[in-house]
C-alpha positions as CSV (number, residue, x, y, z in Angstrom):
1,X,36.7,7.9,-18.5
2,X,34.7,5.2,-20.3
3,X,33.5,3.9,-16.9
4,X,32.3,7.4,-15.9
5,X,30.6,7.9,-19.2
6,X,28.8,4.5,-18.9
7,X,27.6,5.4,-15.4
8,X,26.5,8.8,-16.5
9,X,24.5,7.2,-19.4
10,X,22.9,4.7,-17.0
11,X,21.9,7.5,-14.7
12,X,20.5,9.5,-17.7
13,X,18.5,6.5,-18.8
14,X,17.2,5.9,-15.3
15,X,16.1,9.6,-14.9
16,X,14.3,9.6,-18.2
17,X,12.6,6.3,-17.3
18,X,11.4,7.8,-14.0
19,X,10.2,11.1,-15.4
20,X,8.2,9.3,-18.0
21,X,6.3,7.2,-15.4
22,X,4.3,9.6,-13.4
23,X,0.9,8.0,-14.0
24,X,-2.0,10.2,-15.0
25,X,-4.3,10.7,-11.9
26,X,-7.5,10.0,-13.9
27,X,-8.9,6.6,-13.0
28,X,-10.4,6.5,-16.5
29,X,-6.9,6.4,-18.0
30,X,-4.8,4.5,-15.4
31,X,-7.2,1.9,-14.0
32,X,-10.0,-0.5,-15.0
33,X,-12.6,-2.5,-13.1
34,X,-11.5,-6.1,-12.6
35,X,-14.8,-7.1,-10.9
36,X,-18.1,-5.6,-9.8
37,X,-18.2,-3.0,-12.6
38,X,-22.0,-3.3,-12.8
39,X,-22.5,-1.2,-9.8
40,X,-19.4,0.9,-9.5
41,X,-18.4,4.0,-11.4
42,X,-15.7,6.5,-12.5
43,X,-17.1,10.0,-11.9
44,X,-16.3,13.6,-12.6
45,X,-13.7,14.1,-15.3
46,X,-12.4,10.6,-14.7
47,X,-10.5,11.5,-11.5
48,X,-13.0,10.1,-9.0
49,X,-13.9,6.5,-8.3
50,X,-16.8,4.9,-6.5
51,X,-16.6,1.3,-5.3
52,X,-19.8,-0.5,-4.0
53,X,-20.5,-3.6,-2.0
54,X,-24.1,-5.0,-1.8
55,X,-25.6,-8.4,-1.7
56,X,-24.8,-9.0,-5.3
57,X,-21.0,-8.5,-5.0
58,X,-18.3,-6.2,-4.0
59,X,-16.1,-4.4,-6.6
60,X,-12.5,-3.7,-7.5
61,X,-10.0,-1.9,-9.8
62,X,-6.4,-2.4,-10.8
63,X,-3.9,-0.3,-12.6
64,X,-3.1,-0.9,-16.2
65,X,0.6,-0.8,-15.5
66,X,2.9,-2.6,-13.1
67,X,5.6,-0.7,-11.3
68,X,9.0,-1.4,-9.6
69,X,9.7,1.0,-6.8
70,X,8.2,4.5,-6.3
71,X,5.5,6.4,-4.5
72,X,1.9,5.3,-4.8
73,X,-0.8,7.4,-3.2
74,X,-4.5,7.7,-3.1
75,X,-7.2,9.8,-1.4
76,X,-9.9,7.6,0.1
77,X,-13.1,8.3,2.0
78,X,-14.1,5.1,3.7
79,X,-17.5,3.4,4.1
80,X,-19.5,5.5,6.6
81,X,-21.9,4.3,9.3
82,X,-22.0,0.7,10.3
83,X,-19.3,-0.8,8.2
84,X,-18.7,-3.9,10.3
85,X,-17.6,-6.9,8.2
86,X,-16.5,-4.8,5.2
87,X,-12.9,-4.4,4.0
88,X,-11.7,-1.6,1.8
89,X,-8.3,-2.9,0.4
90,X,-5.6,-0.8,-1.2
91,X,-2.4,-2.6,-2.1
92,X,0.3,-3.4,-4.5
93,X,0.8,-7.0,-5.8
94,X,2.6,-9.0,-8.4
95,X,1.1,-12.2,-10.0
96,X,1.4,-15.9,-9.2
97,X,1.9,-18.1,-6.2
98,X,5.2,-16.6,-5.3
99,X,3.9,-13.0,-5.5
100,X,5.1,-10.0,-3.6
101,X,2.5,-7.7,-2.0
102,X,2.3,-4.5,0.1
103,X,-1.1,-4.0,1.8
104,X,-3.3,-1.3,3.3
105,X,-6.6,-2.9,4.4
106,X,-9.3,-0.9,6.3
107,X,-11.4,-3.1,8.5
108,X,-14.9,-1.7,9.0
109,X,-16.5,-1.5,12.4
110,X,-19.8,-0.9,14.2
111,X,-21.1,2.7,14.2
112,X,-19.0,4.9,16.4
113,X,-16.1,2.4,16.7
114,X,-12.7,3.3,15.1
115,X,-11.5,1.8,11.8
116,X,-8.7,-0.6,12.0
117,X,-5.8,-0.2,9.5
118,X,-4.4,-3.6,8.7
119,X,-0.9,-3.6,7.0
120,X,1.0,-6.6,5.7
121,X,3.8,-7.5,3.4
122,X,4.3,-10.6,1.3
123,X,7.6,-11.8,-0.3
124,X,7.6,-14.7,-2.6
125,X,4.1,-15.7,-1.5
126,X,4.9,-15.5,2.2
127,X,3.1,-13.0,4.4
128,X,2.4,-13.2,8.2
129,X,3.9,-9.8,8.8
130,X,0.8,-7.9,10.0
131,X,0.7,-4.7,12.0
132,X,-2.6,-3.0,12.8
133,X,-3.5,0.5,13.9
134,X,-6.6,2.4,14.9
135,X,-7.0,5.7,13.1
136,X,-7.0,8.9,15.2
137,X,-9.6,10.6,13.1
138,X,-12.9,9.7,11.3
139,X,-11.8,8.4,7.9
140,X,-15.4,8.5,6.7
141,X,-16.0,12.2,7.1
142,X,-13.5,13.3,4.4
143,X,-10.8,12.1,2.1
144,X,-7.4,11.2,3.6
145,X,-4.1,10.4,1.9
146,X,-2.8,6.9,2.1
147,X,0.7,6.4,0.5
148,X,3.0,3.5,0.0
149,X,6.7,4.4,-0.6
150,X,8.6,1.4,-1.9
151,X,12.3,1.6,-2.9
152,X,15.4,-0.6,-2.8
153,X,16.1,0.2,0.8
154,X,12.8,0.3,2.6
155,X,9.0,0.4,2.4
156,X,7.0,3.1,4.3
157,X,3.3,3.2,4.9
158,X,2.0,6.8,5.3
159,X,-1.3,8.2,6.5
160,X,-1.7,11.9,5.6
161,X,2.1,12.2,5.3
162,X,2.7,10.6,8.7
163,X,4.7,7.4,8.7
164,X,3.0,4.5,10.6
165,X,5.2,1.6,9.6
166,X,8.6,0.9,8.0
167,X,10.0,-2.4,6.6
168,X,13.7,-2.1,5.7
169,X,15.7,-4.2,3.2
170,X,17.9,-6.8,4.9
171,X,18.3,-9.0,1.9
172,X,22.1,-9.1,2.5
173,X,21.3,-10.9,5.7
174,X,19.0,-13.4,4.1
175,X,15.7,-11.7,4.9
176,X,13.3,-11.6,1.9
177,X,12.4,-8.2,0.4
178,X,10.3,-7.3,-2.6
179,X,12.8,-6.1,-5.2
180,X,12.5,-8.4,-8.2
181,X,8.9,-8.3,-9.3
182,X,6.8,-5.4,-10.7
183,X,3.5,-4.9,-8.9
184,X,0.2,-3.4,-10.0
185,X,-2.0,-1.2,-7.9
186,X,-5.3,-2.7,-6.7
187,X,-8.2,-1.5,-4.6
188,X,-11.4,-3.3,-3.7
189,X,-14.4,-3.2,-1.4
190,X,-15.6,-6.7,-0.3
191,X,-17.4,-8.9,2.2
192,X,-14.9,-10.2,4.8
193,X,-17.3,-10.7,7.8
194,X,-15.8,-14.1,8.4
195,X,-12.7,-12.3,9.9
196,X,-12.6,-8.5,9.5
197,X,-14.5,-7.2,12.6
198,X,-13.6,-8.7,16.0
199,X,-12.3,-11.8,14.3
200,X,-15.5,-12.4,12.5
201,X,-17.8,-12.1,15.5
202,X,-19.6,-9.0,14.0
203,X,-21.3,-9.6,10.7
204,X,-22.4,-7.3,7.9
205,X,-25.7,-5.6,8.5
206,X,-27.1,-5.8,5.0
207,X,-30.0,-3.4,5.8
208,X,-27.3,-0.7,5.7
209,X,-26.3,-1.7,2.1
210,X,-25.1,-0.5,-0.3
211,X,-21.7,0.2,1.2
212,X,-19.7,2.8,-0.7
213,X,-16.0,3.9,-0.7
214,X,-14.9,7.0,-2.6
215,X,-11.5,7.7,-4.1
216,X,-9.7,10.7,-5.6
217,X,-6.3,11.6,-6.9
218,X,-4.5,8.4,-7.7
219,X,-0.8,9.1,-8.2
220,X,2.0,6.8,-9.1
221,X,5.4,8.5,-9.2
222,X,7.1,5.2,-9.9
223,X,9.2,3.2,-12.4
224,X,7.2,1.3,-15.0
225,X,7.9,-2.4,-14.9
226,X,8.8,-3.8,-18.3
227,X,10.6,-6.9,-17.2
228,X,14.1,-7.6,-15.7
229,X,15.7,-4.6,-17.4
230,X,13.6,-2.4,-15.1
231,X,15.6,-3.7,-12.2
232,X,18.7,-2.1,-13.7
233,X,17.0,1.2,-14.4
234,X,14.8,1.5,-11.3
235,X,17.1,-0.1,-8.7
236,X,20.2,1.8,-9.7
237,X,21.8,3.4,-6.5
238,X,22.1,7.1,-7.1
239,X,23.2,10.1,-5.0
240,X,20.5,12.3,-3.5
241,X,21.1,15.0,-6.1
242,X,20.3,12.5,-8.9
243,X,17.2,11.1,-7.3
244,X,14.8,13.5,-5.6
245,X,11.7,11.4,-5.3
246,X,10.4,11.2,-1.7
247,X,10.4,7.5,-2.2
248,X,14.2,7.4,-2.0
249,X,14.6,9.6,1.0
250,X,15.1,8.1,4.4
251,X,13.0,9.2,7.3
252,X,14.1,12.4,8.9
253,X,14.5,12.7,12.7
254,X,11.1,14.4,12.8
255,X,9.5,11.6,10.8
256,X,11.1,9.0,13.1
257,X,9.4,10.8,16.0
258,X,6.0,10.7,14.1
259,X,6.5,7.0,13.5
260,X,7.2,6.3,17.2
261,X,4.1,8.4,18.1
262,X,1.9,6.4,15.8
263,X,3.2,3.0,17.0
264,X,3.2,4.0,20.7
265,X,-0.3,5.4,20.6
266,X,-2.2,3.7,17.8
267,X,-0.7,0.3,17.1
268,X,-3.0,-2.5,18.4
269,X,-1.2,-5.5,16.9
270,X,2.4,-6.2,16.0
271,X,3.5,-9.6,14.7
272,X,6.9,-9.0,16.1
273,X,5.6,-9.2,19.7
274,X,3.3,-12.2,19.1
275,X,5.6,-14.8,20.7
276,X,2.8,-17.3,21.1
277,X,1.9,-17.2,17.4
278,X,5.5,-17.9,16.4
279,X,6.3,-20.2,19.3
280,X,9.0,-17.7,20.3
281,X,10.8,-18.4,17.0
282,X,10.4,-14.8,15.8
283,X,10.9,-13.7,12.2
284,X,14.5,-12.5,11.7
285,X,13.6,-8.9,10.7
286,X,11.9,-8.5,14.2
287,X,15.4,-8.1,15.7
288,X,16.5,-5.5,13.2
289,X,16.1,-1.7,13.5
290,X,13.4,-0.4,11.2
291,X,14.4,3.2,11.3
């Protein structure tokens, strides 16, 4: 009975911690400019964000809080027109040389060319797990939802609720997974014309500046990171009826079909098939099922 009561209390604490950590969607309350504030702005009632890149600098924001596991989403309208050489980044990251990180990066292109979505994951400071996709719509014409689901079992990258990538937790088999460090949410617009468009062959056309990315409806349904105790609260395995967040649900059969469609039709680079890069010594997760 004592063991059951202790478990029930732990679950109660966990649920309370989760319910108290749905971050207010207003940028004015949940984020601040960490660079380039002189020409960027928070608009409306504080729920819209405008990042700018010009010859003086780019710009960026970060969340006031760090999180451990959850569902992080943002509506973004990317830089229109000739955006070659620009990168709009939206990612989670911890601090330090041994940081963890989960990336969305949108690589601009010449007018009329599709945007490239660059995804990556770092664990303990080690990345090199890139997958790239070309979007099947014009991401500059309207706002689209870009979501990162991160939980103790897997990470899923979503575009408008459609999964494009999964990275599963195989820590029990010696494969690193981000589960011990809280991460803040970041977004930035910056000059990356040394690599972003066709490997750096196409440079920024500064006559088209300023370049502008617009944001709405930041949501973080996630566990607030307050140090190691958060691992106990946010990483506690719970049955489905205790944890109803989409971040803890596995992909359905239908979603697995959507994932396969995105990867079959829109993936343009996968590190797990780049045998030359790794001299045929492929990262161990490449041989593991991801859904």
